[in-house]
N, C-alpha and C positions, 0 to 999 in steps of 0.2 A: 184560539191557539195561534202562536206566531208562525209565519211562513219560514220554513227552513231554507238556508242558502241554496241547497242542491235543487230545490223546486223553482228557483228563479232563473234557471238556465233552460234554454229551448232545446229539448231533447230531440226534436225533429232535425235541427241543424247540427247536432253534436256529431263530429267526425270520430272515427275509430279505425285503427287504434290511435290513441293520443294521450297527451299529458296536459293537464290543466291545473293551474294554481286555484284551488277551491277557496281557500281563505288563508289569511295570516292573522295570528293572534300574538299579542305581546303579554308576557307573564309579568307579575308584579315586580320581579327582579330585573326585567328588561330583556329577557331572552325572547327571541322570535320563534314561534312554532308555525311552520308552514304545512298546510294540509293540501295534498295533491289528489286530484281525480286521475287515476290511471285507468283509462278507458280501453277495454279489450274488444268490446263488441258494440256495434251500432245499435243504439236504443230502438226498440220496437221493430227491428229488422233481424237482429241476431240475439241469441241468448246462449250463455254457457251452460252446458248440462250440469245437473247437480253433482254428479261424481267427479266431473272435470273441475268444477269450481272448488270442491272440497279438497281435491288433491292439489290444485293450484295454491290454495290457502296454506297448505303444509309446506310446499316447495318455495313458492314465490317470496314469502316473508324472509326466509333464510338467505335465499340467493340475493335478494335486494340489499340485505344488510352486508353480505360479502362484497357486492359490487358497487356499493356507495359507502366506502369505509371512512370517509372523512366527516361523516355526519352521524348523529345519533337518531336512529329511527325509533320512534316511540311505539308505533303500532302500524300494522297493515291489515285492513279488515275488508272482507268481501262486501260488495253492495248487495242489498236485498233483491235488486232487479236482475242480478246475475249478469251484469254487463261490464264489471270491472271491480277495482279495489280502491279504497281510500288509504292514503299513506300519510301519517303525521311525522314530521321531522323537526328536530331542534336545529334551527338555522334556516338559511335561505339558499339552498343549492340552485344553481342555474338549471333551467329547464333542460338544456342539452345534456347536463350531467345525469339527470333523471332518465332522459330518453336512452342514453348510452347504457345505464345500469339496467333499464327495462329490457333492452335488446339482449344484453349479456345474460340476464336471468332467464330469458326465454331459451337461449342457446343452452344454458346449464340444465334447464328442464329436459331438453331433447337429449342430453348426454347422461342423464341420471338413470339408474337402474332400480331404485327403490324409493318408497315413500316414507320419510322419517316420521316417527311417532305415530304410526298407523297401527296401534295395538289398543287392547281394551284398557290399559292403564293410563295412556296419555291422550286418548281420543274418544270423544263421546259418541261417535258414529263411525267406528273403525271399519265397518263393512261397506261404507258408502264412499269408495274411492275407485278411480280408474287412472292409472299412470298413462295408458294408451290415449285416453280421452284428453288428459292434460297435455300430452305431447301434440295431439292434433291442434289444440288451441295455440300452443307455442308456435307450431309451423304456420298456422293461419296468420298470426301476428308478424312473424319474421318475413312472410311473403308480401307484406304490405309495408308502407312507409309509416312509421310512428311520427305523428305530427304534434307540434305545439298548438294547443287549443286556446284561441283568443276569447276571453270572457266577454269582451265588448260585443263581439259578433253573436253572442248567445243570449244577450239580455232579453228577458221575458217579462211582459206585463201580465201577471196572472188575472187581472180584472178583465182582460180582453179575450180570454179563451173559455170555451165551454168545458164543463166538467163531464166529458164523455171520453170513452176509449173506443175508437173505431178501427182498431188494428185487427186484421185478419190473421188469427193465430196460426192458421195453416201455411201462411207465407213467411213466418218467422223462421230463420235458419238456426238450428241448434248446433252450436260449436262443441265438439268433443263428443 
């Protein structure tokens, strides 16, 4: 099985919150699709609660589209590890544009009073939401500096690491 790009970055060194260009893909017609790693939580030290993550998924995707209007966002998807989201965009926005939209979206989450599409017709787990938890995560991010993450500093040689997880789960901070 091929090694996925996301597993070739050192998660121990990964700062959060931060923005990283995960990859760029050129379509057959020549368009560039840029995939961003939007890191909310420090891997293996912080994790976003399930309800906060689900609510952020509903809110963040819409707000990022509002706050990055000059680009077509294809998709914003939560990471399985619950430490952030991947965002695919047609074009090559500057990292600072993404950081500014990220900050504005967190502020928008703090100012919202409802969760869109959180009903049985539009959501497969409409009971699994918490606006308060999502707001806690937004505050956490806004209280920190969102940084540009340098891929070069995160390069990982997977042949030199053991296949073990020695994280003390009791020391992982749950956000939200």
